[in-house]
C-alpha positions as semicolon CSV with decimal commas, in nm:
position;residue;x (nm);y (nm);z (nm)
1;X;0,454;-7,626;-0,501
2;X;0,779;-7,686;-0,315
3;X;1,087;-7,899;-0,462
4;X;1,301;-7,993;-0,210
5;X;1,521;-8,212;-0,278
6;X;1,465;-8,323;-0,599
7;X;1,098;-8,445;-0,361
8;X;0,738;-8,237;-0,403
9;X;0,512;-8,097;-0,090
10;X;0,232;-7,917;-0,128
11;X;0,221;-7,566;0,076
12;X;-0,109;-7,697;0,175
13;X;-0,013;-8,038;0,374
14;X;0,363;-7,869;0,541
15;X;0,002;-7,551;0,658
16;X;-0,226;-7,794;0,714
17;X;0,016;-8,019;0,984
18;X;0,117;-7,692;1,125
19;X;-0,266;-7,623;1,194
20;X;-0,313;-7,951;1,388
21;X;-0,069;-7,805;1,671
22;X;-0,283;-7,680;1,907
23;X;-0,085;-7,348;1,953
24;X;-0,097;-7,260;1,583
25;X;-0,409;-7,030;1,480
26;X;-0,270;-6,978;1,076
27;X;-0,017;-7,056;0,886
28;X;0,160;-7,018;0,529
29;X;0,449;-7,157;0,443
30;X;0,707;-7,050;0,101
31;X;0,961;-7,259;-0,032
32;X;1,329;-7,035;-0,017
33;X;1,607;-7,055;-0,257
34;X;1,886;-7,336;-0,120
35;X;2,226;-7,442;-0,315
36;X;2,195;-7,808;-0,176
37;X;1,848;-7,905;-0,199
38;X;1,709;-7,618;-0,376
39;X;1,483;-7,508;-0,211
40;X;1,422;-7,565;0,183
41;X;1,044;-7,471;0,344
42;X;1,012;-7,173;0,580
43;X;0,631;-7,082;0,800
44;X;0,484;-6,790;0,904
45;X;0,229;-6,875;1,225
46;X;0,015;-6,697;1,417
47;X;-0,034;-6,833;1,727
48;X;-0,368;-6,865;1,914
49;X;-0,411;-6,607;2,251
50;X;-0,216;-6,779;2,500
51;X;0,087;-6,928;2,329
52;X;0,392;-6,727;2,340
53;X;0,648;-6,713;2,033
54;X;0,988;-6,964;2,166
55;X;1,274;-7,142;2,034
56;X;1,084;-7,454;2,197
57;X;0,713;-7,379;2,033
58;X;0,980;-7,388;1,691
59;X;1,105;-7,688;1,731
60;X;0,765;-7,881;1,875
61;X;0,618;-7,715;1,485
62;X;0,869;-7,870;1,279
63;X;0,870;-8,154;1,445
64;X;0,497;-8,179;1,378
65;X;0,584;-8,116;1,029
66;X;0,869;-8,433;1,015
67;X;0,585;-8,647;1,203
68;X;0,330;-8,572;0,941
69;X;0,486;-8,565;0,629
70;X;0,817;-8,689;0,662
71;X;1,206;-8,515;0,729
72;X;1,240;-8,410;0,416
73;X;0,963;-8,134;0,495
74;X;1,152;-8,023;0,751
75;X;1,158;-7,674;0,819
76;X;1,429;-7,385;0,742
77;X;1,339;-7,146;0,991
78;X;0,977;-7,030;1,140
79;X;0,831;-6,658;1,162
80;X;0,573;-6,617;1,434
81;X;0,358;-6,322;1,316
82;X;-0,017;-6,175;1,467
83;X;-0,102;-6,180;1,098
84;X;-0,063;-6,298;0,804
85;X;-0,141;-6,036;0,442
86;X;-0,477;-6,171;0,309
87;X;-0,710;-6,071;0,046
88;X;-1,046;-5,938;0,161
89;X;-1,233;-6,263;0,122
90;X;-1,013;-6,385;0,385
91;X;-0,722;-6,597;0,130
92;X;-0,328;-6,592;0,241
93;X;-0,071;-6,389;-0,028
94;X;0,187;-6,627;-0,064
95;X;0,365;-6,468;-0,317
96;X;0,343;-6,184;-0,099
97;X;0,548;-6,360;0,149
98;X;0,743;-6,574;-0,076
99;X;0,808;-6,200;-0,216
100;X;0,928;-6,102;0,076
101;X;1,194;-6,396;0,129
102;X;1,362;-6,417;-0,132
103;X;1,372;-6,027;-0,184
104;X;1,106;-5,982;-0,520
105;X;0,891;-5,638;-0,580
106;X;0,526;-5,724;-0,390
107;X;0,373;-5,711;-0,738
108;X;-0,064;-5,641;-0,740
109;X;-0,158;-5,597;-0,334
110;X;-0,434;-5,413;-0,444
111;X;-0,669;-5,756;-0,312
112;X;-0,490;-5,621;0,006
113;X;-0,666;-5,668;0,261
114;X;-0,427;-5,487;0,577
115;X;-0,072;-5,355;0,424
116;X;0,042;-5,412;0,762
117;X;0,040;-5,737;0,796
118;X;0,314;-5,695;0,456
119;X;0,537;-5,494;0,653
120;X;0,509;-5,739;0,962
121;X;0,664;-5,999;0,745
122;X;0,891;-5,783;0,613
123;X;1,065;-5,720;0,968
124;X;1,006;-6,017;1,113
125;X;1,237;-6,182;0,815
126;X;1,478;-5,835;0,854
127;X;1,523;-5,925;1,214
128;X;1,636;-6,294;1,123
129;X;1,878;-6,139;0,871
130;X;2,030;-5,955;1,110
131;X;2,026;-6,214;1,388
132;X;2,244;-6,429;1,145
133;X;2,523;-6,175;1,019
134;X;2,580;-6,121;1,425
135;X;2,639;-6,500;1,434
136;X;2,839;-6,497;1,124
137;X;3,055;-6,232;1,280
């Protein structure tokens, strides 16, 4: 659960909305701290073959979430990755994604299927932070 401006949103409902878009194969949504709303949702998305990341696709995904869940569920950002951190049984490890975006320690990763997936999540987030720093200068 994430709490956006006093509204409790389930990450599952946001992920389900994203997966309904024809370009999305998998999605993971986590909340990050926001000084105004408390938390805001960010999404990590794996695209289906034949689709390319773009600003237009980010806007489409955000609109899909807003239409299916509501305007309060607007995504703060969408990061495109080729894989998400999963357990060996195939469950997405949201706590690792959240740890990356909030700068927290990863903790126990012994059940992680592929450690490269965490590095990809980190890389996408670091590129975004660097882009923000350029814009603020």
